[in-house]
N, C-alpha and C positions, 0 to 999 in steps of 0.2 A: 561283607555284604550286609546291607541294611535291610531289615524286615520291618516294614511300616506297620503291619498289623500287630506285631509283637512289641514294636518300638525297641528292638534289640539289634545289636550287631551280631553277625555270625563270623567267627574267625578261628584261626588255629591257635593251639596252645600245646606246648610240649611239657609233658609231665607223666606221672604215674597214676593210673586208675586201676584199682583191683589188681595190683602187682604187674601191670602191663605198662612199660615205659614206651611211650609213642607220642606222635603228634596227633592231637584230637581236635575235632570241631567243637567249639564251645561258644556259648552266648556271652555277650558283653553288654553292659548298660550303655546308655547314650554317652556317658562321660568316659567310657572306655574301661570301666572296672569289670573284672570277670564276675559273671553270675556264678555263685557257689553251688556246687552239688549239695544235696541234703546232708551227706556225710561230712563234707567240708564245713558247712554251716554249723552243724552240731559240734564238730571239733573246735571251731572258733568260739562258739558259745561256752563250751566246757572250759577252754583255756581262759576266757575272760572271767568266768565264775571263779576259777581257781586263783587267778591273780587277785581278784577282789578279796578273797579270803586271806591270802597272804598279806595283802595291804592292810588288813584289819588287825593283824597280829600285834604290831607295835602299839597301836592304840589300846588294845585290851591289856597288854602287859603294863602300860603306863597307868591304867586304871586300877592296877593292883591285882589282877588275876594271875594265878600261877601258870606256869608253862603247861601243866597238865590240864587245867581248866580251859585255857585258850585252845589247846589241841582238841579237846572234847567239843567245845562250843563251835569250832569251825570245821570239824570233821577232818582234821589234819593229824599227822603223827607228831609225837613229841619231838622227834628229830627234825621234822619240817619247821616246827615252831622255833626250835633252838637255832636253826640255820638262819632264820630271819633276824633274830636278836642281834 
């Protein structure tokens, strides 16, 4: 169902919200993309930020930083840095 005032679609979505697996009514953008809940948007942002830090590991190691320095600079564990190497 299209809502002209919101310029969003209202449709069903099957998934888990707050540990409840069900079919939910959710908003979708005009292009059909799901409008994220605040928690989903935050998780997506956190995942993107973490991936950016992991992507920077190789560059910093190539610049001569030690594994420990890279881990400290990027707020990663030494094990996470070593896994990227």
